[in-house]
PDB file with SEQRES, HELIX, SHEET and CRYST1 records, atoms N, CA, C and O in Angstrom:
SEQRES   1 A   69  MET LYS ALA ALA GLU LEU LYS GLY MET SER LEU ASP GLN          
SEQRES   2 A   69  LEU ASP ASP GLN LEU ALA LYS LEU LYS LYS GLU GLN PHE          
SEQRES   3 A   69  ASN LEU ARG PHE GLN ARG ALA SER GLY GLN LEU GLU ARG          
SEQRES   4 A   69  THR SER ARG ILE ARG GLU VAL ARG ARG ASP ILE ALA ARG          
SEQRES   5 A   69  VAL MET THR VAL ALA ARG THR LYS ARG ALA GLY SER ALA          
SEQRES   6 A   69  GLN LYS SER ALA                                              
HELIX    1 AA1 ALA A    3  LYS A    7  1                                   5    
HELIX    2 AA2 LEU A   11  ALA A   33  1                                  23    
HELIX    3 AA3 SER A   41  SER A   68  1                                  28    
CRYST1    1.000    1.000    1.000  90.00  90.00  90.00 P 1           1          
ATOM      1  N   MET A   1      94.230 102.058 144.758  1.00  0.00           N  
ATOM      2  CA  MET A   1      94.866 102.763 143.604  1.00  0.00           C  
ATOM      3  C   MET A   1      93.742 103.535 142.941  1.00  0.00           C  
ATOM      4  O   MET A   1      92.662 103.002 142.684  1.00  0.00           O  
ATOM      5  N   LYS A   2      94.024 104.825 142.665  1.00  0.00           N  
ATOM      6  CA  LYS A   2      93.077 105.717 142.008  1.00  0.00           C  
ATOM      7  C   LYS A   2      93.135 105.599 140.598  1.00  0.00           C  
ATOM      8  O   LYS A   2      94.186 105.295 140.034  1.00  0.00           O  
ATOM      9  N   ALA A   3      92.000 105.835 139.943  1.00  0.00           N  
ATOM     10  CA  ALA A   3      91.912 105.785 138.458  1.00  0.00           C  
ATOM     11  C   ALA A   3      92.767 106.863 137.818  1.00  0.00           C  
ATOM     12  O   ALA A   3      93.338 106.651 136.748  1.00  0.00           O  
ATOM     13  N   ALA A   4      92.862 108.048 138.482  1.00  0.00           N  
ATOM     14  CA  ALA A   4      93.688 109.094 137.997  1.00  0.00           C  
ATOM     15  C   ALA A   4      95.179 108.726 137.820  1.00  0.00           C  
ATOM     16  O   ALA A   4      95.828 109.084 136.837  1.00  0.00           O  
ATOM     17  N   GLU A   5      95.688 107.976 138.850  1.00  0.00           N  
ATOM     18  CA  GLU A   5      97.014 107.506 138.762  1.00  0.00           C  
ATOM     19  C   GLU A   5      97.256 106.530 137.589  1.00  0.00           C  
ATOM     20  O   GLU A   5      98.301 106.546 136.938  1.00  0.00           O  
ATOM     21  N   LEU A   6      96.224 105.670 137.352  1.00  0.00           N  
ATOM     22  CA  LEU A   6      96.305 104.745 136.290  1.00  0.00           C  
ATOM     23  C   LEU A   6      96.331 105.370 134.924  1.00  0.00           C  
ATOM     24  O   LEU A   6      97.054 104.929 134.031  1.00  0.00           O  
ATOM     25  N   LYS A   7      95.529 106.412 134.771  1.00  0.00           N  
ATOM     26  CA  LYS A   7      95.378 107.102 133.481  1.00  0.00           C  
ATOM     27  C   LYS A   7      96.724 107.725 132.984  1.00  0.00           C  
ATOM     28  O   LYS A   7      96.935 107.904 131.785  1.00  0.00           O  
ATOM     29  N   GLY A   8      97.600 108.038 133.931  1.00  0.00           N  
ATOM     30  CA  GLY A   8      98.907 108.631 133.626  1.00  0.00           C  
ATOM     31  C   GLY A   8      99.898 107.608 133.261  1.00  0.00           C  
ATOM     32  O   GLY A   8     100.988 107.995 132.839  1.00  0.00           O  
ATOM     33  N   MET A   9      99.641 106.259 133.377  1.00  0.00           N  
ATOM     34  CA  MET A   9     100.526 105.154 133.008  1.00  0.00           C  
ATOM     35  C   MET A   9     100.504 104.811 131.514  1.00  0.00           C  
ATOM     36  O   MET A   9      99.527 105.086 130.818  1.00  0.00           O  
ATOM     37  N   SER A  10     101.517 104.250 131.069  1.00  0.00           N  
ATOM     38  CA  SER A  10     101.530 103.711 129.680  1.00  0.00           C  
ATOM     39  C   SER A  10     100.934 102.273 129.654  1.00  0.00           C  
ATOM     40  O   SER A  10     100.794 101.652 130.708  1.00  0.00           O  
ATOM     41  N   LEU A  11     100.612 101.789 128.555  1.00  0.00           N  
ATOM     42  CA  LEU A  11     100.014 100.481 128.394  1.00  0.00           C  
ATOM     43  C   LEU A  11     101.029  99.435 128.913  1.00  0.00           C  
ATOM     44  O   LEU A  11     100.548  98.486 129.531  1.00  0.00           O  
ATOM     45  N   ASP A  12     102.225  99.477 128.762  1.00  0.00           N  
ATOM     46  CA  ASP A  12     103.195  98.569 129.357  1.00  0.00           C  
ATOM     47  C   ASP A  12     103.171  98.627 130.829  1.00  0.00           C  
ATOM     48  O   ASP A  12     103.202  97.573 131.465  1.00  0.00           O  
ATOM     49  N   GLN A  13     103.116  99.784 131.434  1.00  0.00           N  
ATOM     50  CA  GLN A  13     103.063  99.912 132.892  1.00  0.00           C  
ATOM     51  C   GLN A  13     101.756  99.314 133.415  1.00  0.00           C  
ATOM     52  O   GLN A  13     101.751  98.688 134.474  1.00  0.00           O  
ATOM     53  N   LEU A  14     100.723  99.484 132.739  1.00  0.00           N  
ATOM     54  CA  LEU A  14      99.353  98.953 133.098  1.00  0.00           C  
ATOM     55  C   LEU A  14      99.454  97.362 133.083  1.00  0.00           C  
ATOM     56  O   LEU A  14      99.060  96.667 134.019  1.00  0.00           O  
ATOM     57  N   ASP A  15      99.981  96.903 132.007  1.00  0.00           N  
ATOM     58  CA  ASP A  15     100.153  95.432 131.968  1.00  0.00           C  
ATOM     59  C   ASP A  15     100.951  94.841 133.101  1.00  0.00           C  
ATOM     60  O   ASP A  15     100.621  93.789 133.650  1.00  0.00           O  
ATOM     61  N   ASP A  16     102.112  95.614 133.467  1.00  0.00           N  
ATOM     62  CA  ASP A  16     102.883  95.159 134.613  1.00  0.00           C  
ATOM     63  C   ASP A  16     102.127  95.293 135.910  1.00  0.00           C  
ATOM     64  O   ASP A  16     102.261  94.467 136.813  1.00  0.00           O  
ATOM     65  N   GLN A  17     101.310  96.366 136.000  1.00  0.00           N  
ATOM     66  CA  GLN A  17     100.537  96.434 137.287  1.00  0.00           C  
ATOM     67  C   GLN A  17      99.507  95.392 137.403  1.00  0.00           C  
ATOM     68  O   GLN A  17      99.217  94.872 138.481  1.00  0.00           O  
ATOM     69  N   LEU A  18      98.941  95.085 136.250  1.00  0.00           N  
ATOM     70  CA  LEU A  18      97.880  94.027 136.180  1.00  0.00           C  
ATOM     71  C   LEU A  18      98.477  92.675 136.651  1.00  0.00           C  
ATOM     72  O   LEU A  18      97.860  91.962 137.443  1.00  0.00           O  
ATOM     73  N   ALA A  19      99.680  92.339 136.152  1.00  0.00           N  
ATOM     74  CA  ALA A  19     100.320  91.102 136.539  1.00  0.00           C  
ATOM     75  C   ALA A  19     100.673  91.107 137.965  1.00  0.00           C  
ATOM     76  O   ALA A  19     100.500  90.067 138.601  1.00  0.00           O  
ATOM     77  N   LYS A  20     101.145  92.147 138.544  1.00  0.00           N  
ATOM     78  CA  LYS A  20     101.477  92.287 139.926  1.00  0.00           C  
ATOM     79  C   LYS A  20     100.143  92.144 140.754  1.00  0.00           C  
ATOM     80  O   LYS A  20     100.195  91.471 141.784  1.00  0.00           O  
ATOM     81  N   LEU A  21      99.095  92.658 140.427  1.00  0.00           N  
ATOM     82  CA  LEU A  21      97.805  92.621 141.126  1.00  0.00           C  
ATOM     83  C   LEU A  21      97.256  91.191 141.087  1.00  0.00           C  
ATOM     84  O   LEU A  21      96.672  90.731 142.068  1.00  0.00           O  
ATOM     85  N   LYS A  22      97.434  90.496 139.985  1.00  0.00           N  
ATOM     86  CA  LYS A  22      96.905  89.140 139.844  1.00  0.00           C  
ATOM     87  C   LYS A  22      97.675  88.167 140.715  1.00  0.00           C  
ATOM     88  O   LYS A  22      97.149  87.247 141.343  1.00  0.00           O  
ATOM     89  N   LYS A  23      99.011  88.462 140.694  1.00  0.00           N  
ATOM     90  CA  LYS A  23      99.931  87.674 141.616  1.00  0.00           C  
ATOM     91  C   LYS A  23      99.502  87.873 143.044  1.00  0.00           C  
ATOM     92  O   LYS A  23      99.397  86.891 143.780  1.00  0.00           O  
ATOM     93  N   GLU A  24      99.247  89.089 143.478  1.00  0.00           N  
ATOM     94  CA  GLU A  24      98.851  89.390 144.849  1.00  0.00           C  
ATOM     95  C   GLU A  24      97.419  88.705 145.159  1.00  0.00           C  
ATOM     96  O   GLU A  24      97.184  88.200 146.257  1.00  0.00           O  
ATOM     97  N   GLN A  25      96.521  88.727 144.146  1.00  0.00           N  
ATOM     98  CA  GLN A  25      95.255  88.078 144.405  1.00  0.00           C  
ATOM     99  C   GLN A  25      95.484  86.629 144.575  1.00  0.00           C  
ATOM    100  O   GLN A  25      94.867  86.049 145.468  1.00  0.00           O  
ATOM    101  N   PHE A  26      96.311  85.973 143.809  1.00  0.00           N  
ATOM    102  CA  PHE A  26      96.619  84.576 143.988  1.00  0.00           C  
ATOM    103  C   PHE A  26      97.162  84.274 145.399  1.00  0.00           C  
ATOM    104  O   PHE A  26      96.723  83.331 146.057  1.00  0.00           O  
ATOM    105  N   ASN A  27      98.078  85.056 145.822  1.00  0.00           N  
ATOM    106  CA  ASN A  27      98.699  84.892 147.227  1.00  0.00           C  
ATOM    107  C   ASN A  27      97.613  85.109 148.264  1.00  0.00           C  
ATOM    108  O   ASN A  27      97.554  84.342 149.225  1.00  0.00           O  
ATOM    109  N   LEU A  28      96.790  86.060 148.138  1.00  0.00           N  
ATOM    110  CA  LEU A  28      95.661  86.357 149.090  1.00  0.00           C  
ATOM    111  C   LEU A  28      94.741  85.169 149.124  1.00  0.00           C  
ATOM    112  O   LEU A  28      94.325  84.778 150.214  1.00  0.00           O  
ATOM    113  N   ARG A  29      94.382  84.546 147.973  1.00  0.00           N  
ATOM    114  CA  ARG A  29      93.481  83.386 148.019  1.00  0.00           C  
ATOM    115  C   ARG A  29      94.162  82.255 148.692  1.00  0.00           C  
ATOM    116  O   ARG A  29      93.513  81.508 149.424  1.00  0.00           O  
ATOM    117  N   PHE A  30      95.432  82.083 148.492  1.00  0.00           N  
ATOM    118  CA  PHE A  30      96.169  81.006 149.061  1.00  0.00           C  
ATOM    119  C   PHE A  30      96.203  81.173 150.576  1.00  0.00           C  
ATOM    120  O   PHE A  30      96.067  80.182 151.294  1.00  0.00           O  
ATOM    121  N   GLN A  31      96.374  82.359 151.075  1.00  0.00           N  
ATOM    122  CA  GLN A  31      96.414  82.675 152.548  1.00  0.00           C  
ATOM    123  C   GLN A  31      95.063  82.487 153.187  1.00  0.00           C  
ATOM    124  O   GLN A  31      94.958  81.986 154.307  1.00  0.00           O  
ATOM    125  N   ARG A  32      93.976  82.908 152.441  1.00  0.00           N  
ATOM    126  CA  ARG A  32      92.667  82.642 152.885  1.00  0.00           C  
ATOM    127  C   ARG A  32      92.380  81.183 153.056  1.00  0.00           C  
ATOM    128  O   ARG A  32      91.830  80.771 154.078  1.00  0.00           O  
ATOM    129  N   ALA A  33      92.745  80.386 152.070  1.00  0.00           N  
ATOM    130  CA  ALA A  33      92.575  78.838 152.118  1.00  0.00           C  
ATOM    131  C   ALA A  33      93.311  78.234 153.180  1.00  0.00           C  
ATOM    132  O   ALA A  33      92.881  77.194 153.679  1.00  0.00           O  
ATOM    133  N   SER A  34      94.426  78.786 153.611  1.00  0.00           N  
ATOM    134  CA  SER A  34      95.173  78.130 154.681  1.00  0.00           C  
ATOM    135  C   SER A  34      94.964  78.811 155.975  1.00  0.00           C  
ATOM    136  O   SER A  34      95.642  78.422 156.926  1.00  0.00           O  
ATOM    137  N   GLY A  35      94.135  79.757 156.139  1.00  0.00           N  
ATOM    138  CA  GLY A  35      93.740  80.337 157.370  1.00  0.00           C  
ATOM    139  C   GLY A  35      94.644  81.334 157.794  1.00  0.00           C  
ATOM    140  O   GLY A  35      94.642  81.588 158.998  1.00  0.00           O  
ATOM    141  N   GLN A  36      95.486  82.009 156.990  1.00  0.00           N  
ATOM    142  CA  GLN A  36      96.514  82.899 157.469  1.00  0.00           C  
ATOM    143  C   GLN A  36      96.289  84.369 157.125  1.00  0.00           C  
ATOM    144  O   GLN A  36      97.055  85.282 157.432  1.00  0.00           O  
ATOM    145  N   LEU A  37      95.077  84.494 156.410  1.00  0.00           N  
ATOM    146  CA  LEU A  37      94.764  85.919 155.908  1.00  0.00           C  
ATOM    147  C   LEU A  37      94.154  86.641 157.143  1.00  0.00           C  
ATOM    148  O   LEU A  37      93.220  86.163 157.787  1.00  0.00           O  
ATOM    149  N   GLU A  38      94.789  87.900 157.442  1.00  0.00           N  
ATOM    150  CA  GLU A  38      94.376  88.710 158.530  1.00  0.00           C  
ATOM    151  C   GLU A  38      93.380  89.716 158.031  1.00  0.00           C  
ATOM    152  O   GLU A  38      92.336  89.887 158.660  1.00  0.00           O  
ATOM    153  N   ARG A  39      93.644  90.399 156.926  1.00  0.00           N  
ATOM    154  CA  ARG A  39      92.793  91.480 156.334  1.00  0.00           C  
ATOM    155  C   ARG A  39      92.022  90.956 155.126  1.00  0.00           C  
ATOM    156  O   ARG A  39      92.476  91.057 153.986  1.00  0.00           O  
ATOM    157  N   THR A  40      90.858  90.401 155.399  1.00  0.00           N  
ATOM    158  CA  THR A  40      90.089  89.817 154.304  1.00  0.00           C  
ATOM    159  C   THR A  40      89.587  90.937 153.318  1.00  0.00           C  
ATOM    160  O   THR A  40      89.289  90.645 152.160  1.00  0.00           O  
ATOM    161  N   SER A  41      89.500  92.191 153.784  1.00  0.00           N  
ATOM    162  CA  SER A  41      89.019  93.202 152.878  1.00  0.00           C  
ATOM    163  C   SER A  41      89.994  93.474 151.714  1.00  0.00           C  
ATOM    164  O   SER A  41      89.619  94.026 150.679  1.00  0.00           O  
ATOM    165  N   ARG A  42      91.251  93.068 151.924  1.00  0.00           N  
ATOM    166  CA  ARG A  42      92.246  93.277 150.908  1.00  0.00           C  
ATOM    167  C   ARG A  42      91.968  92.563 149.594  1.00  0.00           C  
ATOM    168  O   ARG A  42      92.375  92.997 148.516  1.00  0.00           O  
ATOM    169  N   ILE A  43      91.207  91.368 149.741  1.00  0.00           N  
ATOM    170  CA  ILE A  43      90.836  90.565 148.514  1.00  0.00           C  
ATOM    171  C   ILE A  43      89.894  91.417 147.737  1.00  0.00           C  
ATOM    172  O   ILE A  43      90.023  91.414 146.513  1.00  0.00           O  
ATOM    173  N   ARG A  44      88.966  92.145 148.282  1.00  0.00           N  
ATOM    174  CA  ARG A  44      88.019  92.934 147.586  1.00  0.00           C  
ATOM    175  C   ARG A  44      88.784  94.159 146.932  1.00  0.00           C  
ATOM    176  O   ARG A  44      88.529  94.523 145.784  1.00  0.00           O  
ATOM    177  N   GLU A  45      89.660  94.723 147.666  1.00  0.00           N  
ATOM    178  CA  GLU A  45      90.418  95.903 147.158  1.00  0.00           C  
ATOM    179  C   GLU A  45      91.137  95.515 145.964  1.00  0.00           C  
ATOM    180  O   GLU A  45      91.031  96.228 144.966  1.00  0.00           O  
ATOM    181  N   VAL A  46      91.890  94.424 145.939  1.00  0.00           N  
ATOM    182  CA  VAL A  46      92.658  93.948 144.876  1.00  0.00           C  
ATOM    183  C   VAL A  46      91.809  93.652 143.659  1.00  0.00           C  
ATOM    184  O   VAL A  46      92.173  94.045 142.551  1.00  0.00           O  
ATOM    185  N   ARG A  47      90.663  92.955 143.837  1.00  0.00           N  
ATOM    186  CA  ARG A  47      89.776  92.649 142.846  1.00  0.00           C  
ATOM    187  C   ARG A  47      89.284  93.959 142.067  1.00  0.00           C  
ATOM    188  O   ARG A  47      89.194  93.966 140.840  1.00  0.00           O  
ATOM    189  N   ARG A  48      88.990  94.997 142.812  1.00  0.00           N  
ATOM    190  CA  ARG A  48      88.595  96.171 142.271  1.00  0.00           C  
ATOM    191  C   ARG A  48      89.608  96.951 141.533  1.00  0.00           C  
ATOM    192  O   ARG A  48      89.310  97.636 140.555  1.00  0.00           O  
ATOM    193  N   ASP A  49      90.904  96.839 142.041  1.00  0.00           N  
ATOM    194  CA  ASP A  49      92.077  97.506 141.417  1.00  0.00           C  
ATOM    195  C   ASP A  49      92.280  96.796 140.108  1.00  0.00           C  
ATOM    196  O   ASP A  49      92.540  97.462 139.106  1.00  0.00           O  
ATOM    197  N   ILE A  50      92.178  95.495 140.050  1.00  0.00           N  
ATOM    198  CA  ILE A  50      92.302  94.736 138.854  1.00  0.00           C  
ATOM    199  C   ILE A  50      91.257  95.230 137.810  1.00  0.00           C  
ATOM    200  O   ILE A  50      91.626  95.447 136.656  1.00  0.00           O  
ATOM    201  N   ALA A  51      90.110  95.392 138.143  1.00  0.00           N  
ATOM    202  CA  ALA A  51      88.973  95.882 137.267  1.00  0.00           C  
ATOM    203  C   ALA A  51      89.328  97.330 136.761  1.00  0.00           C  
ATOM    204  O   ALA A  51      89.119  97.636 135.587  1.00  0.00           O  
ATOM    205  N   ARG A  52      89.879  98.233 137.678  1.00  0.00           N  
ATOM    206  CA  ARG A  52      90.252  99.523 137.202  1.00  0.00           C  
ATOM    207  C   ARG A  52      91.377  99.489 136.190  1.00  0.00           C  
ATOM    208  O   ARG A  52      91.320 100.171 135.167  1.00  0.00           O  
ATOM    209  N   VAL A  53      92.427  98.677 136.478  1.00  0.00           N  
ATOM    210  CA  VAL A  53      93.471  98.565 135.518  1.00  0.00           C  
ATOM    211  C   VAL A  53      93.059  98.144 134.166  1.00  0.00           C  
ATOM    212  O   VAL A  53      93.498  98.657 133.137  1.00  0.00           O  
ATOM    213  N   MET A  54      92.175  97.161 134.215  1.00  0.00           N  
ATOM    214  CA  MET A  54      91.689  96.475 132.962  1.00  0.00           C  
ATOM    215  C   MET A  54      90.927  97.492 132.168  1.00  0.00           C  
ATOM    216  O   MET A  54      91.102  97.589 130.954  1.00  0.00           O  
ATOM    217  N   THR A  55      89.970  98.359 132.913  1.00  0.00           N  
ATOM    218  CA  THR A  55      89.176  99.338 132.305  1.00  0.00           C  
ATOM    219  C   THR A  55      90.025 100.423 131.693  1.00  0.00           C  
ATOM    220  O   THR A  55      89.762 100.766 130.541  1.00  0.00           O  
ATOM    221  N   VAL A  56      90.982 100.980 132.322  1.00  0.00           N  
ATOM    222  CA  VAL A  56      91.818 101.957 131.794  1.00  0.00           C  
ATOM    223  C   VAL A  56      92.584 101.516 130.634  1.00  0.00           C  
ATOM    224  O   VAL A  56      92.639 102.239 129.638  1.00  0.00           O  
ATOM    225  N   ALA A  57      93.213 100.328 130.682  1.00  0.00           N  
ATOM    226  CA  ALA A  57      93.877  99.701 129.583  1.00  0.00           C  
ATOM    227  C   ALA A  57      93.061  99.546 128.354  1.00  0.00           C  
ATOM    228  O   ALA A  57      93.490  99.810 127.231  1.00  0.00           O  
ATOM    229  N   ARG A  58      91.754  99.066 128.634  1.00  0.00           N  
ATOM    230  CA  ARG A  58      90.872  98.839 127.449  1.00  0.00           C  
ATOM    231  C   ARG A  58      90.525 100.230 126.822  1.00  0.00           C  
ATOM    232  O   ARG A  58      90.484 100.301 125.594  1.00  0.00           O  
ATOM    233  N   THR A  59      90.288 101.267 127.528  1.00  0.00           N  
ATOM    234  CA  THR A  59      89.974 102.618 126.976  1.00  0.00           C  
ATOM    235  C   THR A  59      91.189 103.167 126.220  1.00  0.00           C  
ATOM    236  O   THR A  59      91.039 103.735 125.138  1.00  0.00           O  
ATOM    237  N   LYS A  60      92.397 102.999 126.788  1.00  0.00           N  
ATOM    238  CA  LYS A  60      93.558 103.498 126.111  1.00  0.00           C  
ATOM    239  C   LYS A  60      93.726 102.696 124.761  1.00  0.00           C  
ATOM    240  O   LYS A  60      93.991 103.306 123.725  1.00  0.00           O  
ATOM    241  N   ARG A  61      93.581 101.418 124.778  1.00  0.00           N  
ATOM    242  CA  ARG A  61      93.715 100.590 123.594  1.00  0.00           C  
ATOM    243  C   ARG A  61      92.631 101.047 122.537  1.00  0.00           C  
ATOM    244  O   ARG A  61      92.932 101.222 121.357  1.00  0.00           O  
ATOM    245  N   ALA A  62      91.445 101.218 122.993  1.00  0.00           N  
ATOM    246  CA  ALA A  62      90.399 101.631 122.005  1.00  0.00           C  
ATOM    247  C   ALA A  62      90.659 103.072 121.515  1.00  0.00           C  
ATOM    248  O   ALA A  62      90.272 103.403 120.395  1.00  0.00           O  
ATOM    249  N   GLY A  63      91.273 103.895 122.284  1.00  0.00           N  
ATOM    250  CA  GLY A  63      91.662 105.282 121.932  1.00  0.00           C  
ATOM    251  C   GLY A  63      92.749 105.235 120.860  1.00  0.00           C  
ATOM    252  O   GLY A  63      92.697 105.962 119.868  1.00  0.00           O  
ATOM    253  N   SER A  64      93.710 104.383 121.077  1.00  0.00           N  
ATOM    254  CA  SER A  64      94.851 104.343 120.085  1.00  0.00           C  
ATOM    255  C   SER A  64      94.424 103.695 118.831  1.00  0.00           C  
ATOM    256  O   SER A  64      94.952 104.075 117.786  1.00  0.00           O  
ATOM    257  N   ALA A  65      93.513 102.742 118.805  1.00  0.00           N  
ATOM    258  CA  ALA A  65      92.975 102.100 117.671  1.00  0.00           C  
ATOM    259  C   ALA A  65      92.171 103.017 116.865  1.00  0.00           C  
ATOM    260  O   ALA A  65      92.222 103.008 115.635  1.00  0.00           O  
ATOM    261  N   GLN A  66      91.394 103.848 117.572  1.00  0.00           N  
ATOM    262  CA  GLN A  66      90.522 104.929 116.958  1.00  0.00           C  
ATOM    263  C   GLN A  66      91.403 106.000 116.223  1.00  0.00           C  
ATOM    264  O   GLN A  66      91.090 106.419 115.108  1.00  0.00           O  
ATOM    265  N   LYS A  67      92.479 106.409 116.874  1.00  0.00           N  
ATOM    266  CA  LYS A  67      93.292 107.324 116.211  1.00  0.00           C  
ATOM    267  C   LYS A  67      94.042 106.816 115.004  1.00  0.00           C  
ATOM    268  O   LYS A  67      94.325 107.603 114.101  1.00  0.00           O  
ATOM    269  N   SER A  68      94.370 105.579 114.942  1.00  0.00           N  
ATOM    270  CA  SER A  68      95.086 105.024 113.785  1.00  0.00           C  
ATOM    271  C   SER A  68      94.085 104.725 112.648  1.00  0.00           C  
ATOM    272  O   SER A  68      94.519 104.626 111.500  1.00  0.00           O  
ATOM    273  N   ALA A  69      92.838 104.583 112.892  1.00  0.00           N  
ATOM    274  CA  ALA A  69      91.872 104.183 111.799  1.00  0.00           C  
ATOM    275  C   ALA A  69      91.390 105.502 111.016  1.00  0.00           C  
ATOM    276  O   ALA A  69      90.595 105.409 110.081  1.00  0.00           O  
TER     277      ALA A  69                                                      
END                                                                             
């Protein structure tokens, strides 16, 4: 997922995307533990996507708080 795509989303959409990615991360960890994971690089991709979503959400929240102050 690209950061440009995330910047166009609202905070609610970012929160939904974050929940979806965390659920996928849990499922990937479970698959790895049981030996069923085929693409191990997906764990790294999901972890980085989570970081991107959290970063964009944090900057949006900081920007909206700054405007209201």
